[in-house]
N, C-alpha and C positions, 0 to 999 in steps of 0.2 A: 504494500500500500504506500503510495506517495502522498505526502502531505506538504502543501505549500503554505508557508506563513510569510506574510509580507508586513514589514514594519517600516516606519520612517526613522532613520538613524542619523543622529548628530553626534559628532566627536568634538568635544571641547578640549583643546590642547593647551598645556601649560607646563611650567616647571614642576618638578616633583613636589617642591614645597607648596606651590600654589594649588596643586591638585589635592594634596593632603588637607590643606586648609579648607578648600571648597567642599570636599567630601565630608569633613567633620561638620561643617555648617549644614549640609544637607541631611546627613544620617545620624549625627551625634556620636559617631564612632570614628576612630582614627583608621584610615585606610589609604593605601597607596594609589587606589583608583576606585571608581564606583560608577554605577549606572542607575538611571531613574527611568522606569518603564511606566508610561501613562496609560490610562484606560482607552484613549483614542488610538492606541497602537504606535505612538511615537516613543522613541527612546533616546535619551541623551547619555552619552558615555563621557566621563571625565577621566582622562588618562594622560600620563606624561608624554611629551613629544619624544621621538626617537633621537638618540644621541648620534647614531650612525646606522648603516644598513646591517650591522651585526648586533644590534642592541636586543638580544633575546629576552632580557628581563622585561623591557617595556613592550615588546611585541606580544609577549605572553599576557601581560596585564591588559592590554587592549583586547586581546582575544577572549580572555575570561569575561570581561565586562560586556562584550558583544554577545557572548553566550547568555549572560543574564537577560539581555533584551529578548531573547527567544525562549528561554526556559524559566525565567524568574529567579527566585532565590534558591537555587539548587543545593546550596550548602546545607540547608535544613532538611532536605528530603532523605527519607530512610532508604530509598532504592539505590542510593549512591554509597551506602556504607559497606 
């Protein structure tokens, strides 16, 4: 079975310090990146800019936050334990 899920995605880019501060303001938790999924299907990802084309840490952060846009808060789901 194929499932198509369409969302509107915005990536807000900043320094690591700026993103940590913004994510704390949004979530009340310290995080190196975060995503806000809205009921209208739009999602805003706050993640640091890449330092270079080999910045695996920040590529992974962006990827995880984009995954939240599709799957929600999967960290709390039992099926991933």
